N, C-alpha and C positions, 0 to 999 in steps of 0.2 A: 605367122603360121599357127599360133595357138588359137587365134580367132577364127581361122578358116574351118576348123572342125565343127564350128557351130552353124555353118552355112545351111545344112539341111534343116536345122531347127528354125532359122530365120525364114526359110522358104515356107515352112509350115505356118509360121506367124503371118506371112504375107497372104497365104491361101485363106487363113482364118479371117483376115481383115477384109477380104473381098467376098466372103460367103457367109459371114456371121450376121444373120438377120434376127429380129425379135427382141432386141433390148437385152438388158443384163441377164434375164432368165434364159433366153435363147443362147446367149453367148456362153453361159456356164455349161449348158448341155453340150455345146460343140467343143468346149475345152475338155470335157470328159472324154469325148470321142477321139479327139486329135492327140491331146497331150498326155492322156492317161492310158487309154486302151490301145491306141495305135503306136504312139512313139514312146510311151512310158518315161516321159521326162519327169513326171511326179506321180505319186501314188494317189488313190482316191482320198485317203485320209489327209494327205498334205494339201490337196486342192481344196477340200472342204474347210480345212483350217485357214488357208489363205483367204478364202472367200468370207468366212466368218470374221476374220480379223479386219478385212477391208470394209465390212458393213459397219464397223465401229468408227470409221474415219469419214470425214466429209470428202466429197469429190466423186469421181467416176469409178464406181466399184469394179466393174468388169475390166476397165483399163488397169486399175491397181492390181487386180488378181493376175492378169496376164504379165504385168511387169514383174511381179514376184516370181512367176515361173522362170522368167529369164534370169532373174537375180539368183535363184537357187541353182540354176544350171551353169551359169558362167560369170557370176559376180556383177559388179556395178556397170561395167561397159556393156555387157550383153543385155542387161536390164534396160539401159538407155536405148540401145539399138532396137530392142523389142518394142518399146514404147513408141519410137518414131515410126517404125514400119506399121504398127497397128493403127495409129491415128491418121497417117498421111492420106490413104485413099479416100476415106470419108470426108476429111477436111478439104481436099481438092474438089470433091463433088459439091459440097455445100458452099465453098468459096465461089465456085463456078456459077452456082444458082444466083448468087448476089449480082454477078455480072449479067446473067440472063434477064433477071427482073429489071435491072437498070437499063438494059438495051430496049426492052419492051416499053418502059416508061418514056425513054427518049423518042421512041417512034410513035408514041401516043396510042399504043395498042393495048387492048384489054385481053388478058390471058384467061379465056373462059375455062380452060382446062383446070386452072387452080381455084375455080369458083367455090368448091366445097371443101378445100383444104382447111379453111379457117374453122368451120364448125366441127370438122373431124378432129382437129387438134384439141379443141376443148373437150370433146368426147374422150380422148385418150387420157387427159388429166383427170377427168371425172371418174373414169374406170379405175385408174391407179389409186385414187383416194378410197374407193370402195374396196379394192383388193387389199390394200395395206391396212384398212380398218380391221379386217378379220384377224390380222396377224399382230398388230401393235396395240390395239385397244381392247383390253380384256379384264380390266378391273376399274374400281371407282375413280381413282385418281387419274388414270389415263383417259377415262371418258370425260371427266371434267376438263382436263387439259385440251382434249380434242374439241369440245364444244366451244370453250373460250377462245381457242386459237382460230376456229372457223369464224366466229363473230368478229374477232379483232381483225382478221385478214380482210373480211368483207367490208367492214366499216372504215378501216384505216389503210386500205390498199395503197393509197397515194402517199403514205408516210414512209420514207426511205428505210427507217430502222425497225419497222414492224416485224420483218422476218427474222433478222438476227436477234432481236429482242425476245421474241417468242421462243426461239431455240435455246437461248441462254437461260431464261427464266424457267423453262420447263425442265431443263437438265438439273437446275438447282432444286426445284420443288420436290422431285422424286427422290432426293437424297435426304429429305426430312425423316423418312422412315427406313429402318433396316429390317423390317419383318419380312417383306417380300423377297429381298435379295440380301441375306445376311453375309457379313464378312467372315470368310473362313479363317480359322485360327491356324495360319501357316506362317512360317518365317519368311518375311518379305525383304528383299534386298532393295536398297534405294535405287530409284530410276535416274539415270543421267539425262537431264533435260537439256543439256547444252546443244544437242543436235537440232533442237527446235528453234534455236536462235536465228538460224538462217531463214527459215520459213517466216518467222515474225519480222525479221529485218527487211526482207523483201516486201512484206505487207506494209510495214511502216514507211519505207522509202517511196513505194508506189503511191501511197495515200498522200504523203507530203508533196511529192512532185506534181501529182494531179491537182491538188488544191492550190499550190503555188502557181501553177500554169494558168489556172482559171482566174485566180484573183488578180494576177498581173497581166492577164490577157495576152499571153505568149502567142505569137503568130501560128506556131505549130503545136498548140496545146492539146488538140484532139487525140493524137496518139498516146499522150500521157494519160488522158482521161480514160481512153479505151483500155489500156493495160490495167489500170487500177480497177475498173469495173469488172473486167474478165477475171482478174486474179481474185477479186473478192467473191465472185460467183463460185469459182472453183474451191475457195477456202471455206465457204459457209454452207454449201449444199449437202444436206444429209438426205438420202433417199433417191438419188439419181436424177435423170433428165426430166422426169415429170415434176420435180420440185424446182429444178433450174428454170423451167419455162415461165412460171409466175414471177420469179425474181427479175428475169430479163424483161418481161412484159412491163412490169412496174417501172424499170429503169429507162427503157427506150421508148415506150409508148405513152404510159400514163404520166410519169413525172414531168416530161417537157410541157405538158398541158396544164400543170397545176398553176394556181394563181401566183404563188411565190416566185416561180420561175418566169412567168409571164410579166410580172411587175418589174423584176430586175432586168428583163430583156437579156437573159443569159443564153449564150449560144451553146447549148448542151447537145450531147449526142442524142439522136432521135431516129425513130423509124415509124412508118405508118402501121396501123393495126393490121391492115390487109397483108402487107409484106411480112411482118413478123409471124403471123399465124400461118401464112403460106410456108415459110421456112420451117416452123415447128411441126408442120404436117409432113413436109417432104422428107425431113430427117428420119421419119419412121420407115420410109420406103427404101432406104439405102443400107448396105451392110456397114458394120463398124459402130463405134461409140456414138451415143446420142449427144454427148458433149461436143461433137464436131460442129454443132450449130454455132459454136463460138466463131468459127471461120466465116459463117454466113453473116452473123450480126456485126462482126468486125468490118466486113466488106461493105455492108449496107450503111453502117454508121459513118464511114469516111468516103462514101461514093461521090459526094458533092464536091470533093477537093481534087478530083481527077483520077485517072486510071492508076497512076503510081501510088497514090495514097490509098486507093481502094485495095490494091494488092497488099500494101503494107498493113491495112486494116485486117485483111484475111489472115495474114501471118501473125500479127499481134494477138488477135482474138483466139487463134488456135493455140499458140504457145502459152499465153497467159492463163487460159482456162484449164489447161492440163498440167501446168507447172506445179500448182499446189498438191494435186493428187500424187505426182511423182515424189515431191519432197517429203510429204507426210508418210507415204508408205515405205520409202527407203530409209527414212530416219527412225521411224517407230518400230519397224519390224525387228531389228536387232535386239530391242529390249522388250519384245512382245511377251516372252516367257515370264518376265517380271510384271509387266503391265496387267496381264490377264488375272493376276491374283488380287487386284484391287477392285473390291465390289463397287466402289464409287463410280467406276467407269460404266458398269452395267446398269446401275441405278440411273445415271445421267442419260444413258442411251434409251432407257424405258420412257422417260419424259420427252426426249428429243423426238423419238419416233411417233409418239402421240401428237406432238405439235406439228410434225411434218404432215400427218394425215389431215389435221385441221387446216393447215395452210393450203393444201391441195383442194380440200372441199370448199373453203372460203374463196379461193381463186377461181374455181369453177363457177360458183355462183356469181362472182363479180364479173367474170368474162361474159357469161350469158347475159347478165343485166346490161353491161356496158356495150355489148355488141348488138343485142336484139331488142332491148327495151324500147328504144326510139322507134324502130321499125314497127314493132307491135302496136304502139300507141298511134302511129300514123296509118295503121291498117294495111301495110305493105305485105302482100301475100307471100313473097319469097322468105320473109322472116320465119314463117311456119315451116317452110322447107328446110331452112337452116337448123331450126330446133329439132326437126325430125332426123337430120343427119347426126346431131349430137346424141340423141337417144338411141338411134340405130347403131352407132359406133360402140356405145357402151354395152348394148345388148349383144352384139356380135362378139365383142371381146369376151364377154362373160361366158358365152357358150364354148369359147376356145376351140372352135372348129375351123375358123378361117384365120390364117396368120396375118399379122399386121401389114406386111407389104402388099398383100392382096386387097386389103381394105383401102389402102392408099390408092392402088391402081384403080379400084372400082370408083372411088370418088373422082379421080382424074377423068375417067371415061364419062362418068355422069355429068361432070362439069362441061366437058366438050360437047355433050349432046344437048344440054339445056340451052 
């Protein structure tokens, strides 16, 4: 009976999940409208504090913010129910897209409607790098970090540890100086880090099982690999879905083609460039979290093993990519009042955000080169059309006059006409 009084709130969450377009920025605006002004579940100050806190954590920030609204209103159980209702519609749609693309592949059909989804997706990443640059790169050290991160990402894109390495190093570098963000002289209470053990334990167990399954060639090793990949993505991504895309692209598209993997003849999870970029473009057109692309990549990664495994892949990809976000936000928020007094957190975030900009910029350059360079050298005219879509997407997003879903729809129609 106690839970029944929250039914109107959960209905509002469901409505939000099927109408929230525009990524984290658009989601936040709708949260103000629904949960602050209409329902008054939280105040404006509380919502802004929740959003600011979630920006400090890796994972899906809009998902974490909405989860905290449920946590504030009804505790842990309502927070979990809020999370599940929020991620389910988008994950079903993206999981369904994996089956649609698989069906067309089996039929030997080319989906012309998705023709320009790939360059459009690259345009979204490029625009995000430009937009975040103005916010996160504003002094000498962050400019240096951004430039070096861009070069490292472009030159070492096929190296698995380039992304987490850049994030960790950048967070350390900006702590060498305390002039920009001095430590306030306040009495600080010790933070209880015990709650973090569950998050780290899952990370460690997932990595161990994935590596053991691969080394011992377990017959059903791919689900273990998929869970570890997705959980790692959700644990390391600062900056939202636009940073998630390059990490996934490296894991599922670039890494399987590296010489190391080819020489060892390892049966790793893989996707075609066309399928991945189609999915990363389509996720912009649906409401809900961008991290729902995990259901799509999970389904595509296991599709060769049959429908049952493809369904399992959609489920694993969805659960594993959102699980770190939920664990981190629910474990850290109770000690947030103590954590926010530590200047080391904000100094680290300064470097991490600059590295994120560099990663997105370097990934954009790499994707353009990887996708179009061969076509340009071969003199294929359609390559110039694809580059035009990339540039047009960035320009249109910069004007902020056309919402992202309409850009996706326009590219779908254009692909159908060409």
